C-alpha positions in Angstrom: -6.0 6.6 2.6 -9.5 5.5 1.7 -12.1 7.8 0.0 -14.0 8.5 3.2 -10.8 9.4 5.1 -9.7 11.7 2.2 -13.1 13.4 2.2 -12.9 13.8 6.0 -9.4 15.2 5.7 -10.5 17.8 3.2 -13.5 18.7 5.3 -11.6 19.1 8.6 -8.5 20.7 7.0 -9.3 22.3 3.7 -6.2 22.6 1.5 -5.4 25.9 -0.2 -8.2 27.9 1.6 -7.6 31.6 1.7 -6.2 34.2 -0.7 -2.9 34.6 -2.5 -1.0 37.8 -2.3 0.1 39.0 -5.7 -2.1 36.5 -7.5 -2.0 36.7 -11.3 -5.7 36.0 -11.8 -8.9 35.3 -10.1 -12.1 33.6 -11.2 -15.5 33.3 -9.7 -18.1 30.5 -9.8 -21.5 31.6 -8.7 -24.9 30.1 -7.8 -27.5 32.7 -8.9 -30.2 31.0 -6.9 -28.8 31.5 -3.5 -25.8 33.8 -3.8 -23.2 31.1 -3.0 -19.9 31.7 -4.7 -16.3 30.5 -5.0 -13.3 32.6 -5.8 -10.1 31.0 -7.1 -6.8 32.8 -7.0 -3.9 31.7 -9.2 -0.2 32.4 -9.3 1.0 31.4 -12.7 4.4 30.2 -13.7 5.7 29.3 -17.2 7.6 26.2 -18.1 8.8 25.9 -21.8 6.3 28.7 -22.6 3.5 26.7 -21.1 1.6 28.5 -18.3 1.0 26.3 -15.3 -0.5 26.8 -11.8 2.4 27.6 -9.5 0.1 28.3 -6.6 -3.6 28.3 -6.0 -6.1 29.3 -3.3 -9.8 29.6 -3.0 -12.4 31.1 -0.8 -16.1 30.0 -0.6 -19.3 31.4 0.6 -21.2 28.1 0.6 -21.7 24.8 2.2 -19.3 22.2 3.5 -19.5 20.3 0.2 -18.3 23.4 -1.6 -15.3 23.7 0.7 -14.4 20.0 0.3 -14.8 20.3 -3.5 -12.6 23.4 -3.5 -9.9 21.7 -1.4 -9.9 18.6 -3.6 -10.0 20.4 -7.0 -7.3 23.0 -6.1 -5.0 20.2 -4.9 -5.4 18.4 -8.2 -4.9 21.5 -10.2 -1.7 22.7 -8.5 1.3 22.2 -10.7 -0.7 21.4 -13.9 -0.3 23.3 -17.1 -3.4 25.0 -18.4 -4.2 22.1 -20.8 -4.0 19.8 -17.8 -6.3 22.1 -15.9 -8.8 22.2 -18.7 -8.8 18.4 -18.9 -9.3 18.3 -15.1 -12.3 20.7 -15.4 -13.7 18.7 -18.3 -13.4 15.4 -16.4 -15.0 16.9 -13.3 -17.9 18.2 -15.3 -18.4 14.8 -16.9 -18.5 13.1 -13.5 -21.0 15.6 -12.3 -23.4 14.7 -15.2 -23.9 11.4 -13.4 -25.1 13.1 -10.2 -28.5 14.6 -9.3 -28.3 18.4 -10.0 -28.5 19.3 -6.3 -25.5 17.1 -5.6 -23.5 18.5 -8.6 -24.0 22.2 -8.0 -21.3 22.8 -5.4 -18.6 21.0 -7.3 -19.7 22.6 -10.6 -19.3 26.0 -8.9 -15.6 25.2 -8.0 -14.8 23.9 -11.5 -16.3 26.9 -13.1 -14.3 29.3 -10.8 -11.2 27.4 -11.8 -12.0 27.8 -15.5 -12.9 31.5 -15.0 -9.5 32.1 -13.3 -7.6 30.6 -16.3 -9.8 32.5 -18.8 -9.2 35.8 -16.8 -5.4 35.1 -16.8 -5.4 34.6 -20.6 -7.6 37.7 -21.3 -5.2 39.8 -19.1 -2.3 38.9 -21.3 -3.8 41.2 -23.9 -5.5 43.6 -21.5 -4.1 44.0 -18.0 -7.3 45.7 -16.8 -9.6 42.9 -17.9 -12.2 42.3 -15.2 -12.5 39.1 -13.2 -14.6 36.6 -15.1 -17.7 35.0 -13.3 -19.4 31.9 -14.5 -22.8 30.8 -13.2 -23.7 27.2 -12.5 -26.5 25.5 -14.4 -27.3 22.9 -11.8 -29.7 23.7 -8.9 -29.0 23.1 -5.2 -32.6 22.6 -4.6 -33.9 19.0 -5.1 -36.5 18.6 -7.8 -39.1 17.5 -5.2 -38.7 20.8 -3.4 -39.0 22.8 -6.7 -42.3 21.1 -7.5 -43.7 22.1 -4.2 -42.8 25.7 -4.7 -44.3 25.7 -8.3 -47.7 24.4 -6.9 -47.9 27.3 -4.3 
């Protein structure tokens, strides 16, 4: 399947969209500029004492790009141990550095939510009441040209 067909498939039939009953952890990625957010739900398994993502789901209040990024990233993360997930997040963030900030914001929000879910899980190993972690994006959804117009007003 070519890249355009894959993107269309994730857009028309997002994978892992929804919640997980009895999830072990959740994480939130948030855009403070417009209130968009992504919640990732994890069910964690252990294999040779290594935690891994047994099941994953996400919900998004955001644009189509956010849903497509959530679908793609959760599909990639499913089955990975936490080190693999951290490598996936790091690789995603490096790829996003090459994009204009407004194009990177939605995918960054998903990657941060995934990292927040793992961090929440690890904190809850020591404190079962630890609250859900939220990470805020640094990229802006608003193109720089639009920002300049607002600054002039």
